[in-house]
VOKOL-410633 format. One record per residue: residue number from 1; residue in one letter; chain; x, y, z of N, C-alpha, C in turn. Coordinates in steps of 0.2 Angstrom, whole numbers, always signed. Example, Ala and Ser with C-alpha at 12.3 -4.5 7.8 and 13.67 -1.06 7.14 Angstrom:
[site 1; 'A'; 'A'; [+66; -28; +39]; [+62; -22; +39]; [+66; -16; +39]]
[site 2; 'S'; 'A'; [+64; -11; +35]; [+68; -5; +36]; [+64; +0; +39]]
END
This chain:
[site 1; 'M'; 'A'; [+581; -70; -504]; [+576; -70; -509]; [+579; -73; -515]]
[site 2; 'N'; 'A'; [+586; -72; -517]; [+589; -75; -522]; [+588; -83; -523]]
[site 3; 'T'; 'A'; [+588; -86; -517]; [+587; -93; -516]; [+580; -95; -518]]
[site 4; 'I'; 'A'; [+575; -91; -516]; [+569; -93; -518]; [+567; -92; -525]]
[site 5; 'F'; 'A'; [+570; -87; -528]; [+568; -86; -535]; [+572; -91; -540]]
[site 6; 'S'; 'A'; [+578; -92; -537]; [+582; -97; -541]; [+579; -104; -541]]
[site 7; 'A'; 'A'; [+576; -106; -535]; [+572; -112; -535]; [+566; -112; -539]]
[site 8; 'L'; 'A'; [+563; -107; -540]; [+557; -106; -544]; [+558; -105; -551]]
[site 9; 'A'; 'A'; [+564; -104; -553]; [+566; -103; -560]; [+566; -109; -564]]
[site 10; 'E'; 'A'; [+566; -115; -561]; [+566; -121; -564]; [+559; -123; -565]]
[site 11; 'P'; 'A'; [+557; -125; -571]; [+549; -126; -573]; [+546; -131; -569]]
[site 12; 'H'; 'A'; [+550; -137; -567]; [+547; -142; -564]; [+546; -140; -556]]
[site 13; 'R'; 'A'; [+550; -137; -553]; [+550; -134; -547]; [+544; -129; -546]]
[site 14; 'L'; 'A'; [+543; -125; -551]; [+537; -120; -551]; [+531; -124; -551]]
[site 15; 'H'; 'A'; [+531; -129; -555]; [+525; -134; -556]; [+523; -137; -550]]
[site 16; 'I'; 'A'; [+528; -139; -546]; [+527; -143; -540]; [+524; -138; -535]]
[site 17; 'V'; 'A'; [+526; -132; -534]; [+524; -127; -530]; [+516; -125; -532]]
[site 18; 'E'; 'A'; [+515; -125; -538]; [+508; -124; -541]; [+504; -130; -539]]
[site 19; 'L'; 'A'; [+506; -136; -539]; [+502; -142; -537]; [+501; -141; -529]]
[site 20; 'L'; 'A'; [+506; -139; -525]; [+505; -139; -518]; [+501; -133; -516]]
[site 21; 'R'; 'A'; [+499; -129; -520]; [+495; -123; -519]; [+488; -126; -517]]
[site 22; 'N'; 'A'; [+486; -132; -519]; [+479; -135; -518]; [+479; -139; -512]]
[site 23; 'G'; 'A'; [+485; -140; -509]; [+486; -144; -503]; [+492; -148; -503]]
[site 24; 'P'; 'A'; [+493; -151; -497]; [+499; -156; -496]; [+498; -162; -501]]
[site 25; 'L'; 'A'; [+504; -164; -503]; [+504; -170; -507]; [+510; -175; -505]]
[site 26; 'T'; 'A'; [+510; -181; -506]; [+515; -186; -505]; [+520; -185; -511]]
[site 27; 'V'; 'A'; [+526; -188; -511]; [+530; -188; -516]; [+527; -192; -522]]
[site 28; 'G'; 'A'; [+524; -198; -520]; [+521; -202; -525]; [+516; -198; -529]]
[site 29; 'E'; 'A'; [+512; -194; -526]; [+506; -190; -529]; [+509; -185; -534]]
[site 30; 'I'; 'A'; [+515; -182; -532]; [+518; -177; -536]; [+521; -181; -542]]
[site 31; 'V'; 'A'; [+524; -187; -541]; [+527; -191; -547]; [+522; -192; -552]]
[site 32; 'D'; 'A'; [+516; -194; -549]; [+510; -196; -554]; [+508; -190; -558]]
[site 33; 'R'; 'A'; [+507; -184; -555]; [+505; -178; -558]; [+510; -175; -563]]
[site 34; 'L'; 'A'; [+516; -176; -561]; [+521; -173; -566]; [+524; -177; -571]]
[site 35; 'G'; 'A'; [+523; -184; -570]; [+526; -189; -575]; [+533; -189; -575]]
[site 36; 'L'; 'A'; [+536; -187; -569]; [+544; -188; -568]; [+545; -194; -564]]
[site 37; 'S'; 'A'; [+552; -196; -564]; [+554; -201; -560]; [+554; -199; -552]]
[site 38; 'Q'; 'A'; [+553; -204; -548]; [+554; -202; -541]; [+560; -199; -539]]
[site 39; 'P'; 'A'; [+566; -201; -541]; [+572; -197; -539]; [+572; -190; -542]]
[site 40; 'Q'; 'A'; [+570; -189; -548]; [+569; -182; -550]; [+565; -178; -546]]
[site 41; 'V'; 'A'; [+559; -180; -544]; [+555; -176; -540]; [+558; -175; -533]]
[site 42; 'S'; 'A'; [+561; -180; -530]; [+564; -179; -524]; [+570; -174; -524]]
[site 43; 'K'; 'A'; [+573; -174; -529]; [+579; -169; -530]; [+576; -162; -530]]
[site 44; 'H'; 'A'; [+570; -161; -534]; [+567; -154; -534]; [+564; -152; -528]]
[site 45; 'L'; 'A'; [+561; -157; -524]; [+558; -156; -518]; [+564; -154; -513]]
[site 46; 'R'; 'A'; [+570; -157; -513]; [+575; -155; -509]; [+577; -148; -510]]
[site 47; 'V'; 'A'; [+578; -146; -516]; [+579; -139; -518]; [+574; -134; -515]]
[site 48; 'L'; 'A'; [+568; -136; -516]; [+562; -132; -513]; [+562; -131; -506]]
[site 49; 'H'; 'A'; [+564; -137; -503]; [+564; -137; -495]; [+570; -133; -493]]
[site 50; 'E'; 'A'; [+576; -133; -496]; [+582; -129; -494]; [+581; -122; -495]]
[site 51; 'A'; 'A'; [+576; -120; -500]; [+575; -113; -501]; [+569; -111; -496]]
[site 52; 'G'; 'A'; [+567; -115; -492]; [+561; -113; -488]; [+554; -113; -490]]
[site 53; 'L'; 'A'; [+553; -115; -496]; [+547; -115; -500]; [+542; -121; -498]]
[site 54; 'V'; 'A'; [+545; -126; -496]; [+541; -132; -494]; [+543; -135; -487]]
[site 55; 'E'; 'A'; [+539; -138; -484]; [+540; -142; -478]; [+538; -149; -479]]
[site 56; 'V'; 'A'; [+542; -153; -475]; [+540; -160; -476]; [+538; -163; -469]]
[site 57; 'H'; 'A'; [+533; -168; -470]; [+531; -171; -464]; [+531; -179; -465]]
[site 58; 'P'; 'A'; [+536; -182; -462]; [+536; -190; -463]; [+530; -193; -459]]
[site 59; 'I'; 'A'; [+526; -197; -463]; [+521; -201; -460]; [+522; -208; -462]]
[site 60; 'A'; 'A'; [+524; -212; -457]; [+525; -219; -459]; [+531; -219; -464]]
[site 61; 'N'; 'A'; [+530; -223; -469]; [+536; -223; -474]; [+535; -218; -480]]
[site 62; 'R'; 'A'; [+530; -213; -479]; [+529; -208; -484]; [+531; -201; -482]]
[site 63; 'R'; 'A'; [+532; -197; -486]; [+534; -190; -485]; [+529; -186; -488]]
[site 64; 'V'; 'A'; [+526; -181; -484]; [+520; -177; -486]; [+523; -170; -487]]
[site 65; 'Y'; 'A'; [+523; -167; -492]; [+525; -160; -493]; [+520; -155; -494]]
[site 66; 'K'; 'A'; [+521; -149; -491]; [+516; -144; -491]; [+520; -137; -492]]
[site 67; 'L'; 'A'; [+517; -132; -494]; [+520; -125; -495]; [+521; -122; -488]]
[site 68; 'Q'; 'A'; [+527; -119; -488]; [+529; -115; -482]; [+527; -108; -482]]
[site 69; 'S'; 'A'; [+522; -106; -479]; [+519; -100; -480]; [+524; -94; -478]]
[site 70; 'Q'; 'A'; [+528; -95; -474]; [+533; -89; -472]; [+537; -87; -478]]
[site 71; 'S'; 'A'; [+539; -91; -482]; [+543; -89; -488]; [+539; -86; -493]]
[site 72; 'L'; 'A'; [+533; -88; -494]; [+528; -85; -498]; [+526; -78; -496]]
[site 73; 'Q'; 'A'; [+525; -77; -490]; [+524; -71; -487]; [+530; -66; -488]]
[site 74; 'A'; 'A'; [+536; -69; -487]; [+542; -64; -488]; [+542; -62; -495]]
[site 75; 'M'; 'A'; [+541; -67; -500]; [+541; -65; -507]; [+536; -60; -509]]
[site 76; 'D'; 'A'; [+530; -61; -506]; [+524; -56; -507]; [+526; -49; -505]]
[site 77; 'S'; 'A'; [+529; -49; -499]; [+531; -43; -496]; [+537; -39; -501]]
[site 78; 'W'; 'A'; [+541; -43; -503]; [+546; -41; -507]; [+543; -38; -514]]
[site 79; 'L'; 'A'; [+538; -41; -516]; [+535; -39; -523]; [+530; -33; -522]]
[site 80; 'G'; 'A'; [+528; -32; -516]; [+524; -27; -514]; [+525; -20; -518]]
[site 81; 'P'; 'A'; [+531; -17; -517]; [+533; -11; -520]; [+532; -11; -528]]
[site 82; 'F'; 'A'; [+534; -17; -531]; [+533; -18; -538]; [+526; -18; -540]]
[site 83; 'R'; 'A'; [+522; -21; -536]; [+515; -21; -537]; [+512; -14; -537]]
[site 84; 'R'; 'A'; [+514; -10; -532]; [+511; -3; -532]; [+513; +0; -538]]
[site 85; 'L'; 'A'; [+519; -1; -540]; [+522; +3; -546]; [+518; +1; -553]]
[site 86; 'W'; 'A'; [+516; -6; -553]; [+513; -8; -559]; [+505; -5; -559]]
[site 87; 'E'; 'A'; [+502; -5; -553]; [+496; -3; -552]; [+495; +5; -554]]
[site 88; 'T'; 'A'; [+500; +8; -552]; [+501; +16; -554]; [+501; +16; -561]]
[site 89; 'Q'; 'A'; [+505; +12; -564]; [+506; +13; -572]; [+500; +11; -575]]
[site 90; 'F'; 'A'; [+496; +5; -573]; [+490; +3; -576]; [+485; +9; -575]]
[site 91; 'D'; 'A'; [+484; +12; -569]; [+480; +17; -568]; [+481; +23; -573]]
[site 92; 'R'; 'A'; [+487; +25; -574]; [+489; +30; -579]; [+486; +28; -586]]
[site 93; 'M'; 'A'; [+488; +22; -588]; [+486; +19; -594]; [+478; +19; -595]]
[site 94; 'E'; 'A'; [+475; +17; -590]; [+467; +17; -590]; [+465; +24; -591]]
[site 95; 'A'; 'A'; [+467; +29; -587]; [+465; +36; -588]; [+467; +39; -595]]
[site 96; 'Y'; 'A'; [+472; +37; -598]; [+474; +39; -605]; [+469; +36; -610]]
[site 97; 'L'; 'A'; [+468; +30; -609]; [+463; +26; -614]; [+456; +29; -613]]
[site 98; 'E'; 'A'; [+454; +31; -607]; [+447; +34; -606]; [+447; +41; -609]]
[site 99; 'A'; 'A'; [+453; +44; -609]; [+453; +51; -612]; [+453; +50; -620]]
[site 100; 'L'; 'A'; [+456; +45; -622]; [+456; +44; -630]; [+449; +42; -632]]
[site 101; 'Q'; 'A'; [+445; +38; -628]; [+439; +36; -630]; [+434; +42; -629]]
[site 102; 'A'; 'A'; [+435; +46; -624]; [+430; +52; -624]; [+431; +57; -630]]
[site 103; 'K'; 'A'; [+438; +57; -632]; [+439; +62; -638]; [+436; +59; -644]]
[site 104; 'D'; 'A'; [+437; +52; -645]; [+434; +49; -651]; [+426; +49; -651]]
[site 105; 'S'; 'A'; [+423; +49; -645]; [+416; +49; -645]; [+412; +55; -646]]
[site 106; 'K'; 'A'; [+416; +61; -646]; [+413; +67; -646]; [+411; +68; -654]]
[site 107; 'P'; 'A'; [+405; +71; -654]; [+402; +72; -661]; [+406; +78; -665]]
[site 108; 'T'; 'A'; [+407; +77; -671]; [+411; +82; -675]; [+406; +86; -679]]
[site 109; 'D'; 'A'; [+408; +92; -679]; [+403; +97; -683]; [+405; +96; -690]]
[site 110; 'E'; 'A'; [+400; +95; -695]; [+402; +94; -702]; [+397; +99; -706]]
END
């Protein structure tokens, strides 16, 4: 999991993953969308590939990259307990705020 998070910690690599969320792209398409040089994009894609976040399919002289679902599923599973913790905290905060609103909306006797 450390490898995945380390790979995603770099902003350009995170942006590449976000671009690939919409479907596979060639290196050239990623270069055009990010405005980086081809060697820079290739370096970032290599790191993402080594982390298991993307897979590559050579087609003729082009390389098409797409997200690797298994790594994303593993990351989602790892985040699951944290998500439940956050949801519990948000539910408590919502209940507290509703109680405050109910208290404030009660008519006062004057």
